[in-house]
KOLGULUM-792490 format. One line per field, with one value per residue: x, y, z of N, C-alpha, C, O in turn. Coordinates in Angstrom, 3 decimals. Layout:
n.u <- c(X	...)
n.v <- c(Y	...)
n.w <- c(Z	...)
ca.u <- c(X	...)
ca.v <- c(Y	...)
ca.w <- c(Z	...)
c.u <- c(X	...)
c.v <- c(Y	...)
c.w <- c(Z	...)
o.u <- c(X	...)
o.v <- c(Y	...)
o.w <- c(Z	...)
// end
This chain:
n.u <- c(64.538	63.125	62.628	62.746	62.032	63.804	64.529	67.083	70.216	72.577	71.069	70.700	73.433	74.136	72.265	73.440	75.420	74.581	73.322	75.581	77.210	75.431	75.679	77.476	76.022	73.363	74.004	72.895	74.101	75.882	78.306	79.507	80.097	81.472	83.941	84.939	85.199	87.391	90.163	92.004	91.094	94.184	94.886	94.360	91.988	92.104	92.712	91.001	89.078	88.041	85.176	82.361	82.596	82.757	84.670	85.675	85.787	87.342	85.895	87.001	85.007	81.897	79.682	77.034	74.722	75.626	75.339	72.223	71.281	72.112	71.060	68.356	68.657	68.899	66.566	64.307	65.569	64.953	65.785	68.887	69.585	72.017	73.335	76.285	77.325	77.351	78.628	80.213	82.215	81.862	83.706	83.378	82.753	82.522	80.759	80.219	76.894	75.887	76.378	76.989	78.892	79.110	81.108	81.991	83.962	85.309	87.567	88.910	90.410	91.030	90.314	89.002	85.842	83.167	80.619	78.678	76.686	75.553	74.217	72.187	70.257	67.696	67.930	68.871	71.094	72.282	75.446	77.626	80.692	83.678	87.221	89.263	87.109	87.864	89.217	90.289	88.387	90.127	91.769)
n.v <- c(-15.961	-18.458	-21.900	-24.615	-27.849	-30.484	-33.131	-33.179	-33.833	-31.874	-29.549	-29.299	-29.038	-26.724	-24.964	-25.444	-23.895	-21.443	-21.114	-20.835	-18.993	-16.709	-14.941	-12.815	-11.551	-10.689	-8.646	-6.269	-5.964	-7.903	-7.307	-5.703	-7.796	-9.612	-8.248	-8.225	-10.807	-11.463	-12.809	-15.458	-18.674	-20.329	-23.587	-26.257	-28.312	-31.311	-34.458	-36.876	-36.965	-36.880	-36.781	-36.382	-38.766	-40.207	-40.986	-39.115	-38.606	-36.649	-35.376	-35.270	-33.414	-32.139	-34.831	-36.172	-36.878	-35.500	-32.803	-32.699	-33.743	-31.030	-29.081	-29.820	-29.369	-25.788	-25.458	-26.361	-24.549	-21.804	-19.324	-19.230	-19.074	-17.170	-16.287	-15.096	-16.974	-19.460	-18.872	-19.417	-22.298	-25.290	-27.395	-31.129	-33.912	-37.056	-39.699	-42.714	-44.439	-43.041	-40.320	-36.956	-33.728	-30.381	-28.097	-24.536	-22.386	-19.138	-16.293	-14.807	-11.681	-12.528	-15.447	-18.536	-18.797	-20.959	-22.821	-25.623	-27.823	-30.962	-33.931	-36.107	-39.454	-38.366	-36.140	-32.809	-30.523	-27.621	-26.576	-24.516	-22.477	-21.569	-21.439	-24.127	-26.633	-28.987	-30.791	-33.084	-35.282	-36.103	-34.152)
n.w <- c(101.647	99.797	100.401	98.029	97.014	95.759	93.433	92.463	92.739	91.939	92.012	94.885	95.822	94.355	96.299	98.700	97.962	97.725	99.964	101.779	101.093	101.600	103.068	102.193	100.155	101.401	102.555	105.380	107.805	107.831	106.670	108.342	110.832	109.515	109.223	111.890	112.574	110.864	111.301	111.260	112.416	114.625	114.439	112.857	111.446	112.337	110.942	112.359	115.083	118.901	120.456	122.538	123.408	121.083	118.098	115.807	111.930	109.427	106.662	102.691	101.470	100.207	100.086	98.114	100.037	102.349	101.167	101.160	103.910	105.134	103.356	104.247	107.140	106.766	105.812	107.856	109.513	108.862	109.587	110.002	107.630	105.790	108.177	109.781	111.755	110.434	107.798	104.715	103.583	105.020	107.746	107.015	109.234	109.735	111.831	113.865	112.414	110.545	111.694	111.559	111.129	110.855	110.605	111.195	111.623	112.966	113.133	115.969	117.526	120.166	120.858	118.843	117.370	117.054	115.377	115.313	113.617	114.151	113.072	113.757	113.486	112.369	113.566	114.190	115.933	116.860	117.785	120.005	120.257	121.816	121.019	120.230	118.662	117.969	119.842	122.007	124.048	125.774	126.353)
ca.u <- c(64.652	62.579	63.663	61.747	62.671	64.044	65.105	68.531	71.319	72.957	70.038	70.960	74.672	73.788	71.552	73.917	76.865	74.110	73.495	76.900	77.540	74.529	76.260	78.130	74.736	72.342	73.903	72.255	75.181	76.977	79.841	80.202	80.247	82.393	85.437	84.985	85.588	88.215	91.228	91.864	92.223	95.417	95.002	94.203	91.218	92.639	92.120	90.407	89.102	86.978	84.218	81.099	82.683	82.512	85.616	84.981	86.787	87.105	85.709	87.555	84.453	80.704	79.092	75.174	74.010	76.202	74.660	70.830	71.346	72.556	69.868	67.317	68.769	68.408	64.776	64.334	66.068	65.240	66.430	69.986	70.156	72.863	74.145	77.766	77.851	77.284	79.360	81.505	82.289	82.172	84.684	82.556	83.679	81.446	81.117	79.886	75.937	75.780	76.480	77.598	79.072	79.383	81.869	82.573	84.912	85.569	88.730	88.653	91.062	90.851	90.306	88.325	84.391	82.808	79.527	78.716	75.519	75.425	72.965	71.963	68.937	67.041	67.924	69.716	71.476	73.445	76.493	78.769	81.386	85.025	88.562	89.309	86.125	88.353	89.811	89.678	87.647	91.204	92.898)
ca.v <- c(-17.061	-19.710	-23.117	-25.983	-29.429	-31.258	-34.073	-33.249	-33.410	-30.588	-28.211	-29.524	-28.330	-25.443	-24.166	-25.291	-23.063	-20.169	-20.551	-20.704	-17.418	-15.555	-13.609	-11.672	-11.391	-10.088	-7.232	-6.411	-6.223	-8.844	-6.612	-5.380	-8.662	-10.256	-7.598	-8.634	-12.323	-11.920	-13.197	-16.818	-19.213	-20.552	-24.518	-26.792	-29.531	-32.715	-35.920	-37.553	-36.374	-37.622	-35.842	-37.178	-40.164	-40.833	-40.991	-38.257	-38.474	-35.484	-36.014	-34.163	-32.372	-32.815	-35.928	-35.918	-36.795	-34.211	-31.467	-33.053	-33.367	-29.628	-28.453	-29.732	-28.038	-24.735	-25.350	-26.444	-23.354	-20.818	-18.088	-19.373	-18.225	-15.825	-15.902	-15.020	-18.078	-20.320	-18.603	-20.271	-23.978	-26.196	-28.788	-32.141	-35.497	-38.159	-40.467	-44.046	-44.910	-42.085	-39.196	-35.848	-32.561	-29.648	-26.848	-23.393	-21.448	-17.885	-15.798	-12.970	-11.025	-13.164	-16.690	-18.851	-18.916	-21.811	-23.405	-26.674	-28.541	-32.302	-34.697	-37.916	-39.937	-37.420	-34.739	-31.895	-29.895	-26.374	-26.447	-23.299	-22.310	-20.863	-22.401	-25.419	-27.453	-30.318	-30.650	-34.354	-35.913	-36.718	-33.334)
ca.w <- c(100.353	99.684	99.468	97.000	97.752	94.740	93.588	91.725	93.607	91.905	92.890	96.230	95.849	94.235	97.207	99.462	97.554	97.650	101.560	102.390	100.467	102.015	104.339	101.208	99.123	101.506	103.187	106.676	109.168	107.553	106.521	110.005	111.563	108.808	109.651	113.322	112.361	109.972	111.814	111.160	113.608	114.477	114.544	111.915	111.594	112.276	110.114	113.250	116.822	119.842	121.107	123.054	123.386	120.170	116.995	114.168	110.837	108.534	104.918	102.000	100.795	100.074	99.629	98.141	101.173	103.275	100.623	101.178	105.206	105.814	103.161	105.168	108.368	106.486	105.194	109.109	110.421	107.824	110.642	110.149	106.143	105.676	109.234	109.828	112.001	109.326	106.623	104.330	103.434	106.690	107.712	107.813	109.666	109.695	112.742	113.202	112.301	109.488	112.463	110.896	112.070	109.655	111.471	110.530	112.164	112.426	114.304	116.702	118.035	121.572	119.979	117.451	117.716	116.243	115.321	114.374	113.042	114.331	112.592	113.833	113.469	111.637	114.364	114.317	117.041	117.091	118.902	119.605	121.379	121.477	121.537	119.482	118.750	117.786	120.944	122.304	125.316	127.292	126.609)
c.u <- c(63.695	62.877	62.654	62.530	62.914	64.774	66.794	69.409	71.969	72.034	70.262	72.354	74.819	73.313	72.251	75.124	76.147	73.665	74.496	77.456	76.603	74.781	76.647	77.120	73.736	72.597	73.808	72.687	76.086	78.606	80.592	80.725	81.633	84.292	85.860	85.378	86.454	89.867	91.037	92.715	93.472	95.637	94.179	93.087	91.909	92.047	90.561	90.584	88.120	86.443	82.775	81.567	82.823	83.852	85.060	86.290	86.519	86.985	86.256	86.321	83.078	80.254	77.679	74.611	74.647	75.097	72.945	70.540	71.668	71.492	68.659	67.606	68.763	66.825	64.256	64.480	66.126	66.254	68.192	70.742	70.847	73.366	75.501	78.099	78.196	77.906	80.434	81.357	82.519	83.251	83.573	83.486	81.729	81.703	80.550	77.875	75.415	75.434	77.274	78.114	79.736	80.281	82.169	83.034	85.186	86.788	88.144	89.612	91.652	91.152	89.128	86.732	84.382	81.230	79.056	76.887	75.735	74.079	73.396	70.638	68.146	66.798	68.969	70.276	72.621	74.029	77.546	79.594	82.889	85.979	88.304	88.273	86.639	89.154	89.445	89.120	89.107	91.769	91.732)
c.v <- c(-18.109	-20.816	-24.049	-26.926	-29.696	-31.836	-34.450	-32.906	-32.252	-29.461	-28.452	-28.799	-27.095	-24.138	-24.254	-24.130	-21.738	-19.858	-20.103	-19.413	-16.241	-14.544	-12.326	-11.103	-10.835	-8.946	-7.618	-6.507	-7.027	-8.232	-6.419	-6.696	-9.560	-9.326	-7.887	-9.993	-12.380	-12.417	-14.683	-17.629	-19.783	-22.095	-24.979	-27.911	-30.796	-33.857	-36.479	-36.601	-37.462	-36.508	-36.476	-38.311	-41.228	-40.384	-40.156	-38.290	-37.604	-36.041	-34.989	-33.156	-33.050	-33.933	-35.696	-36.042	-36.141	-32.707	-31.830	-32.967	-31.573	-28.502	-28.434	-29.025	-27.117	-24.501	-25.321	-25.107	-22.091	-19.099	-18.001	-19.207	-17.352	-15.498	-15.996	-16.286	-19.667	-19.996	-19.493	-21.534	-24.224	-26.699	-29.728	-32.980	-36.073	-39.347	-41.732	-43.822	-43.404	-40.479	-38.254	-34.497	-31.989	-28.615	-26.044	-22.535	-20.405	-17.067	-14.775	-12.844	-11.925	-14.758	-17.108	-19.030	-19.856	-22.024	-24.518	-27.590	-29.899	-32.995	-36.254	-38.389	-39.291	-36.034	-34.067	-31.086	-29.059	-26.544	-25.443	-23.224	-21.311	-21.616	-23.163	-26.462	-28.736	-31.034	-32.245	-34.420	-35.452	-35.397	-32.302)
c.w <- c(100.619	99.191	98.783	97.116	95.848	93.939	93.043	92.589	93.231	92.044	94.594	96.619	95.583	95.196	98.314	99.558	97.975	99.523	101.854	102.086	100.551	102.422	103.578	100.488	100.294	102.341	104.873	107.704	108.648	107.487	107.663	110.818	110.970	109.186	111.061	113.395	111.729	110.227	111.697	112.395	113.553	114.412	113.469	112.014	111.428	111.419	110.927	114.877	117.838	120.799	121.450	123.273	122.060	118.834	115.782	113.331	109.774	106.848	104.179	101.508	101.195	99.652	98.777	99.317	102.245	102.932	101.390	102.840	105.865	105.050	103.692	106.273	107.622	106.325	107.100	109.785	109.537	108.431	110.388	108.393	106.230	107.386	108.993	110.520	111.542	107.991	106.171	104.045	105.035	106.625	108.085	108.053	110.076	111.153	112.577	113.265	111.827	110.461	111.554	111.654	111.016	110.735	110.775	111.925	111.772	113.319	114.607	117.233	119.279	120.908	119.306	117.931	116.548	116.217	114.532	114.682	113.286	114.148	113.161	114.012	113.183	112.579	114.323	115.471	116.923	118.162	118.880	120.717	121.218	121.710	120.050	119.480	118.080	119.055	121.718	123.433	126.402	127.051	127.622)
o.u <- c(63.566	63.270	61.547	63.735	62.276	65.777	67.459	69.429	72.039	72.537	69.885	72.411	75.466	73.632	72.013	75.628	76.841	73.692	74.536	78.165	76.713	74.284	76.390	77.372	72.926	71.677	74.266	72.060	77.239	79.649	81.739	81.782	82.539	85.408	87.044	85.960	86.807	90.678	89.949	93.804	93.993	96.854	93.288	93.389	92.232	90.828	89.438	91.472	87.643	86.988	82.139	80.653	82.941	83.885	84.186	87.441	85.464	87.683	86.187	86.690	82.893	80.516	77.284	73.879	74.018	74.459	72.589	69.644	71.371	71.092	67.920	66.907	67.974	66.130	63.869	63.612	67.147	66.977	68.781	71.926	70.360	73.750	75.967	79.092	78.885	77.735	81.267	80.236	83.115	83.919	82.863	84.604	80.599	82.842	80.299	77.470	74.696	74.560	78.160	77.688	80.605	79.768	82.638	82.413	85.378	86.775	87.312	90.062	92.880	92.280	88.229	86.587	85.063	80.571	79.000	76.250	76.351	73.069	74.321	69.870	67.264	65.920	70.060	69.328	73.765	73.521	78.331	79.392	82.933	85.835	87.519	88.462	85.802	89.729	88.261	89.346	89.117	92.699	92.141)
o.v <- c(-18.560	-21.026	-24.040	-26.784	-29.156	-31.225	-35.481	-31.820	-31.419	-28.349	-27.595	-28.063	-26.327	-22.952	-23.383	-23.614	-20.885	-18.792	-18.934	-18.827	-15.171	-13.431	-11.175	-9.954	-10.233	-8.288	-8.577	-7.004	-6.853	-8.582	-6.737	-6.587	-10.037	-9.829	-7.797	-10.323	-13.559	-12.351	-15.158	-17.565	-19.803	-22.243	-24.227	-28.636	-31.216	-34.010	-36.518	-35.991	-38.549	-35.708	-37.044	-39.131	-42.451	-39.162	-40.509	-38.103	-37.764	-36.777	-33.849	-32.041	-33.972	-34.057	-34.561	-35.106	-36.290	-31.956	-31.013	-32.198	-31.180	-27.467	-27.450	-28.041	-27.810	-23.547	-24.248	-24.635	-21.409	-18.260	-16.931	-19.219	-16.420	-14.361	-16.786	-16.864	-20.584	-20.793	-20.112	-21.991	-23.590	-26.594	-29.519	-33.062	-35.717	-39.747	-42.103	-43.062	-42.700	-39.677	-38.718	-34.275	-32.532	-28.536	-26.351	-22.222	-20.216	-17.465	-14.049	-13.914	-11.992	-15.061	-16.289	-19.485	-19.826	-21.394	-24.478	-27.797	-30.290	-32.773	-37.061	-37.719	-39.547	-35.179	-34.631	-31.073	-29.511	-26.659	-25.398	-23.705	-20.374	-22.511	-22.920	-27.324	-29.527	-32.078	-32.477	-33.401	-34.747	-35.368	-31.294)
o.w <- c(101.757	98.044	99.323	97.325	94.944	93.570	93.151	93.168	94.134	92.209	95.393	97.604	96.295	95.116	99.151	100.555	98.528	100.137	102.239	102.904	99.954	102.245	103.932	100.124	99.588	102.827	105.494	108.639	109.042	108.038	107.973	111.440	111.653	109.318	111.385	114.428	111.685	109.303	112.023	112.966	112.438	114.295	113.075	112.962	110.317	111.336	110.425	115.471	117.515	121.558	120.562	123.361	121.998	118.691	114.991	113.726	109.159	106.150	104.638	101.140	101.989	98.456	99.042	99.637	103.293	103.670	102.238	103.186	106.994	105.584	103.721	106.513	106.980	106.673	107.561	110.519	109.455	107.894	110.538	108.057	106.870	107.659	108.173	110.079	111.990	107.069	106.833	104.269	105.906	105.596	109.069	107.544	110.411	111.393	111.430	114.146	112.535	110.134	110.837	112.788	110.332	111.851	109.679	112.940	110.571	114.484	114.063	117.644	119.311	120.520	119.114	119.066	115.523	117.044	113.303	115.715	112.294	114.816	113.066	114.703	114.003	112.468	114.412	116.257	116.879	119.277	117.933	121.832	120.421	122.543	119.134	120.338	117.645	118.750	121.960	124.085	127.411	127.858	128.199)
// end
């Protein structure tokens, strides 16, 4: 997929929707992986949690700036487009100083697998793990 920058927020939101649905549209093994990761996790995303010494607040949905941040991540990491690790609509958290986290969670028979794109000061970091990604530092 070729990404073209456009000043339109409407375009960015459409692009994010296409990227998030990429696994369904591209084939190439996604169907097999999707069946493996089909069981829903057994916990809910909290309104707030603490990680890395910071408080994170869940957002109700995408803002224009969230869409722009995530769109830029996929421009910089084209190999992540269509990946089952980032399939579907993420849960979004905001922290202090314009920090953002976008979480995708897939379930397995053993425990949830999660991926997170973290953004701060113009830099992106991909975090991955198993279990509850929202577990507070003190737990």
